[in-house]
N, C-alpha and C positions, 0 to 999 in steps of 0.2 A: 540618380546621380547626386542631386542636392541632398545633403544630410547623410550621405552614405560614405563620405570620405574620399570621393573621387577628386582628382586635380582639375579644377575648373579651366586653367589656362593651357591644358594639353592641346597640341596642334597635330593634325594629320599631315600627310605629305604635301598637301596643298595649302598649308597654313590655316586650315579651318579649325576653329575651336567649337566647343559644344554650343556656345551662343550663336556663332555663325550658322551652324546647322539648324538650330532651333528657329532662327529667323528665316532661313531659306525654306524650311519645311512648314512654316506657319504655325509653330507650336508656342503660342502665347504664354501658357502657364509655365512651360519649361524655360522660356526666355526670361520671364519675370523672376523665377526662382534663381536662375543663374546670375542675373543682375543683382538681386538682393543678397547674394552670397559672394559678391566681389568680382564677377566676370567683367572684363575690360570691354566696354561698349565701343571704344575707339580702335580696337585691334583690327588690323587689316590683313587679309589673306596674302599669299605670295603674289597674286596679281592685283593687289591693291583694293580689294572689295571689303567694305566695312559691313557691320551688321545692318546698318541702315540701308546700304545698297542692296543687300540680300533680301531684306524685308520689303523694300520697294519693288524689287524684281518679282517677288512672290505675290505682290498686290495686296498686302495686308496693312491697312492703315492703322490698326490697333498696335501692331508691332512697331510701326514707324513712330507712333506716339510714345511708346515705351522708351525708345532710343532718345527721343528729344527730351523727355523728362529726366533721363538718367545721365545728363551732362555730356551729350554727344559733342565731339569737337568738330564743328563745321569747317574748320580750317585744315582738316586732315586731307593731305594730298593722296593721290592714287598710289604713290610709292611709299606711303606710310610716314612720310616726313610732314612737318608743319611749317606754315609761313613764319 
């Protein structure tokens, strides 16, 4: 996907982006590549889950660290709005 011209921000019917899927599936190299190429670390799915939520659910501390380093917005609310 990275470097092949795919649209990074494309969402599926649940609002999941490639970054959300990479975090949910524990794919650190894919997540890092997507972030390095402009993926939105603060994007929330239709039910308000961020990449950090999905990485934490997956139990992957390395993915969680990537989100923190890449300017994760800790004020992001479940509905996608901010304080």
